[in-house]
N, C-alpha and C positions, 0 to 999 in steps of 0.2 A: 179462290186462289188460282192465279194464273200458273200454268205449268207448261213446260217445254219438253216435247218428246225427244228421245235419243236420235230419231231419224232427222228431226228438225235441226238438232244441234249439228249433226253430220252435214246437213244441207248448208247450214249457215257457214260451217267450217269450210266446206268445199268452195262456196262462193268467195270467202275471204282469201282462200289459198289461190283461187283463179285470179282474183283481183291483184294479189301480191305479185303473181307471175306476170300478169299484163303490165303491172306498174314497172317491174324490173325491165321488161322488154322495151317499154316506152323510154325509160331512163337511158337504156343502152343506145337506142336509136338517137335520142337527143344528144348523147355524148359523141356519137359518130358524126352527127350533123354539125355539132359545135366545133369538132376538131377540124372540119373542112372550112369553117368560117373563122377559125381562131385568129389568124393574122389580122384580118380586118377588125374583128372584135377587140383584140388586144390594142390595136391602134386607137380605136374609139375610146376605150377605157383609159388609155394613157393620156389621150387628149383631155378627157373629162377630169382626170386626176391633176393634170397640169393647170387646168383652168380654175379648179376649185380653190387651191391655195392662193392663187392670185386674187380671186374674188374675196376670199377671207382676209387677205392682207389689206385689200382696199377697204373693206368694211371696218377692220380694226383701225386702220389709219384714219378713216373718217370719224369714227367714234372717239378716238383719242384726240383728234384735232378739235372736235366739237367740245369735248370736256375741257381741254386745255385753254381753248378760247374763252370759255366761261370762267375758268379758274383764274386766268391771268388777265382777263379783260376788265377787271375792276380792282380798285384798291381802296383801303381805308385811309382817309386823310388823317394824318397825325403829324404833329409838329415835333421836330427834333430840337432838343435843348442844347445850347452851347453856353458855357460860362464865360464871363468877361474878364476873368483873371488870368487864365492860361491861354497862351497863343494857339491859334489854329494854323496848322501847316498844310499847305496845298501845293504839291509839286514844286518844292523849293522856295515857296513864298510863305511868309509868316504874317498872320493877322491877329492883332490883339483887339478883341471886340469890346473895347471900353468907350467907343464913341460912334456916333452915327456915320461918320466918315469911314471908319475902319469896317463897320458892319456892311456898309454899301460896297466897299472895295471887295470884301470877301464874297458878297452875294454876286457881284458882277463877274468875278473870277470863276466862281463855281458854275454859274449859268452859261459861261462861255465855252465850257468843255462840250465836246460832241457826245450826245447820249444816244446809244443804239440799243433798241429793245426788240423783243419778240414782235413779229409782224404777221398778219393774216391776210389771206386772199391774194397772195402773190402768185406769179406763174408757177406751174407745177415743176418741182425739182426733177431733173432728168433721171429716168430709171426708177421713179418712185411715184406714189400718189400724193405726196405731201405738198400742200399749198400754204403751210405755216410751219414755223420752227418752234411754236409754243411747246414747252415741256421737255425739249431736248437740245435746243440750240444756244443755251445761255453762255457756254464757254466760247462759242464762236462770236457771240455778240460782245462779250468782254474783250476778246482778242481784237475785234474791230475797234472798240473804244481805245485800246492801247495803241493800235496803229494810227488811229485818227489823231490822237494827241501828238504822236511823233510827226505826223504830217502837218499839224498846226504849227509846231515849232519850226518845221522845215520850210514852210511856205509863207506863213503869216508874219507880220511885223512883230518885233519883240514886245512882249507883254500885251499882245492884242486882246481886245475886249469886244465881244459881240455888241454892236451898237443898239440893236433892238432888245437886248436884255433889260435895258432900263425901263422898257414899257411893261415888263412883267412884274406887277406889284403884288401878285398873289404868291408870295414866297413863303414856303412852309417851314420856317424855323424860328426859334425864339432864343433870346439871349438873356441869361440870368446872372445875377451876382450871387454866388453861393455863400451861404452863412453870413449874409449882409445884415448888420444891425438895423439898417433902414428899411429894407424890404424882406419879407418872409421868403423862404426858399421857393415857394410855389408861385410867386407873383412875378411876371415877366417885366423887364424893362422894354422900352420901345425897340422894335426889331426892324430889319430890312423890309419886312412885309408891309410896313406902313407906307401909304402913298407918298411919293416924294413931294416935299413942300408942305405937307400937312402939319398941323400943330400937334405937338407931343408934349407930355409932361416932363420931358428931359430939361435940363438946365438951359438957360438962354445962351450960354456960351457955345453949346452944341449947335443950336439953331443958327448962330452967327457964322458957324463954319461952313454951312451949306452953300452959300453963294461962292465962297472961296474955293470950295471943292469943285463946283461947276466950272468956274473959270479955269481951274487947273486942268480939267479934263477936256476942255473945248478943243484944243489943238489935237489931242489924241483921237477924239471922236471923228475928226475930219480924216485923219490917216486911216482909222479903223473902217470908216464908211467906204473909203476908196478900195479897201481890201475885200469888200463884200462879194464881188464876182468870184474871187478865189475861194472864199468860204463856200459859196454855192457849188462851185465846181468840185470841191473836196467832198461835200456831202453826196453828190451824185455818184462818186466812186463807190459808195457804200449802199447804193440803192438796191432794192430787192427785185431786180430784173437780171436776166442771164448775162447781158453784156457788161454789167458793172464789174470792174476789176477786183473789188474787194467786197462784193455783195455775197450773200449767203450761197447763191447759186454757184459762183466760182469757187468759194471756199470748200463747199461740199464736193465739188468735182475734183479739186486738188486733193482732198482728203481720201479719195478712193485709192490712191497709190499707197496710202498707209493702212489700208484695210478698213477704212471707215465708210459709212454710208449715211444717207439722210435718216434721221431717227435715232442714230447712235449717240452715246455720250462721248464727248471729246474732252480729253484731258489738257492741262495747260502746256505740257511739253509738245504734244502733237500739234496743237494750235500754233505754237511758236514756229514750227517748221512749215506749217501751211501758210502762215503769213510771209515767211521768207520766200517761199516759192511764188506766192501771189505777186509780191513786189518785183521779183526777178522776171516774172512772165509778162508784166504789163509795160507798154511803152508810154503810159499816161504820166508816170512819175519819172522825172529826170534827176540825174545826179544823186541817187539815193540807193543804198544797199542795205540788206538786213543780214546780220550775223547772228547765228544761234550758238551759244556756248555748249561745250561738250563736257559732260560729267563734272559739272560745277567748275569748269575751267575756261577762262577766256585766253586763247592763244594769240598774243599780240601780233605776231608775224602773219598769222592767217588774216587778221583784220587789215593789216597793211596791204597784203596781197589783194584783198578784196576791194580796197578803197583807193590805193595809189595807182592812178591811171598811167603814170609815167612808166610803170613796170610793164605795161602792155605794148609800149612802143619798141620798135626795133631799129637800132639798139636802145635800151632803156635810157631815158633822159633824166639824170639825177637833178638837173636844174629846174625841171618842170614843177609847177605848183598845183597841177591838176589833182584833185582829191575828191572822192565821192563822200558825201555825208553818209553817216551810218547809224542805223538803229541796232542796238545790241540787246538781244533777248537771252536771259539766263534762266533756264528751268532749274529749280532747286527744290529741295525738301527740307523743311525746317523742323523735323522731328519724326517720331514714329506715328502713332495713332493721333496724336495731338501736337500742337506747336510746342517746341521747347522754349520755356520762358526766358532762357538765357539769350535767345535770338531776338527778342522783342525790341530791346534797345537798339540793336543793329538795324532792324527794319525801320525804326523811327529815323535813325541817322541817314539811311538811304533816301527816305521820302523827303528829307530836308534838302537834298541836293537838287540844284536847278537842272542838272543833266538827267534826272530821273523822270520818266514819262509815265510811271505808275506800275501797278502790280496786278496781274490777273490771278485769281484764286477763289477765295470765298469760303463758304461752309461746305461740308461734304455733299457732293452732287448738287451744289447750289452755287453757281459761279457768280462772282462780283468783280467789279473793277475798282481797286483801291487807289485813291489819289491823295490821301493825306491822313491826318490824325489830330486829335486833341486829347491830351492826357493819356489815358489807357484805352482809348477807343479809336478805331479806324474810321475814316470818312470814305464813303464809297458811292458809286453810281450802280444802280440795280437794273439789269436787263429784263427782270421778270415782270414785265408789264406789256400786255398784248395790245398793239395798236393797229389800225387799218394801214394797209400798204400805201405809201405815197408815190405817186408817179413823178419821179425826179426828172423825167424827160420834158416835163412841162416848163415853160419859161416862168421864172419867178415863183416856183412852188414854195409853199410855206415851210419855213425852217423851225417852226415852234415845237413840233413833235420830236425834233432832234436835239433839243436842249431841255434840261431838267431844272425845275425850280425848287426841288425838295431834297436837300442834302440829308443823307442818312448815316447813322453811326452804328458800330457794333464793337463789342469788346475784343481786344487782341486775342484773348485765350479761346475764342470761338473760331478763330481763323484756321482753315484747313492747311496742314503743313505743306501740301503740294501746291506750288505756285510758279509763276514765271515773272521775273523782274525785268523791266524795260529801261533802256538808257538811250540818249541821243547825243551824237557829236557832229557838229557841222563841218569841221575841218580837222586837219592833223593836229593842230595845236589844241583844239578842244578835246580830241581823243586822248592826248597825253595828259591833259588836266583831269579828264574823266577817270583815267586809270589811277591817278594819284589820289583824287578826292574819294573815290569809291573804296580804294584800299584802306584809307584812314577810317572810313565808316565801318568797314568790315572788321577792323581790328578792335572795335568797341565791345565785341562779345567776350565773355569770360570762358567760352568753350575753347578747347584745344584746337579744334578745326574750324576755320571760318565758314561762312555760308557758301562762298565760292572764292576762287583765286584768279589773279592775273599771272600769266606765265610768259616769260620771254621765249621766243622761238615759235615753231609751228607744230601742228598736231602730228605730222609725220615723224617728228623727232621723238614722239612718245608712243610710237607703234599704232598710230591711228590712220594709216594710209587708206585713202578712199572714203574717209569719214569727215572731210572738211565741211565747212558750212556751205560750200558751193555744191556739195554732193547731194543727190536726191534721196539717198538711202537713209535708213534710220540711224540715229546717233549711237555711237559706241558707249559702253558703260565701263569706265575705269575710275579708280580713285585718283585724285590729284597727285602729282609727283610728291613723293615723301610720305604718302599714307602707308600705314602698315597693316591696315585691315584687309582681310581676304574678301573676295567677292563671290557671289553666287552666279552660276551660269544659267540658273532657271529664271530668266527674265520673261515675264508674261507679256509686257508691252513696253513701248518707249516712254510711258509715264512713270516707270519705276526708277528710283534714284538710289544712289549710294547713301546710306544712313550715316550721318555725321555724329 
């Protein structure tokens, strides 16, 4: 058995005590030395601390971008079904899909809309590491589509159709005759997806109409082909390069004044104001203004002051016919947590108007661009598809990725209540007609308060000095005149609305 003598214990204890003393002396010396080097050391540490979060942010952004590129870079091909009994409404035009002629008209009208989706590998967004908007830019893309539709109406011939849409025969939708005694519910009748001129089991009378349809469209196709340079130019404005006036780079830069940055979620109200500022900022688009309604109210005199160019003359010339075309954007909320069913009929009536250029909204945190409906389902374009960036600076770049051949539908009751509705008026007469037609559509709801209202006068008459649509600040939040509900001052951001 090993034993340790008391003297040995004392020796070991003495050594330990000496070591502890030496250790304390060393620590004291180190502290003194470190105090003399502290400013330099602290500077180095602060530099390292500042670099580390940047590196972490870059790594997170890269990982998120890679995941979103995979997540949104592919899609399951599925055909959307339409019945041939109920009309399909697309931005003020109605199509009853009971003949090949009507199916083709609907397909061409749908594919002629500008489709703007997630893109990857574009130049890095300033002040960030993002080279894609996958996973966060869907509301910006929906807003781009809304503005693009307004620009199509503003610049292109009436009822313009993209001539090359007729070459896209791979169109993913089917037309059914529901509860038909001839065909079972799951058997499709011939759809627009069939190549033009091919034999189909449809009645011969339908085939006889095909040559007549081609003859009727031939004069329009010449006109539409002549408008192709404008079409190309319009798409370049939405390119994913920093100079593009309505590209993601510019929209993100403008959004910084609203406290937003690349990678953030953008709501429909903030996007409306970003679009207004983008149009006001660029010299590319002539004779066009954007007005954003305040607190579910369109102040007519504010629109007149924005569009009537004679008011800017000194002295004002009342005989002048100069008038800017206007896009009117109305941020609204159609309920609390979910859409109020009473407003669905009202939304349908709005989408039936030719002056309507669509609605940006969607599902919660999943933005879509709504352009029509059939029965109880909304028709939309979906930005959630990641495509490679297109260099729109190249001559005759391909337009195919900017047009969609797959119409999609979703039930009205799944629509997020927070959205922005868009309208277009070319001149003063159209604006007056717009006010009248939209007011009639708004009165179709059974609710006591309409979705929004038109009011004579200007916002200053209602205590909104400094918050007109020409002002860069956030919109005010008040109830429309006549409302008796109180309002909360605890507004978290400009995407909150008065609940109706």
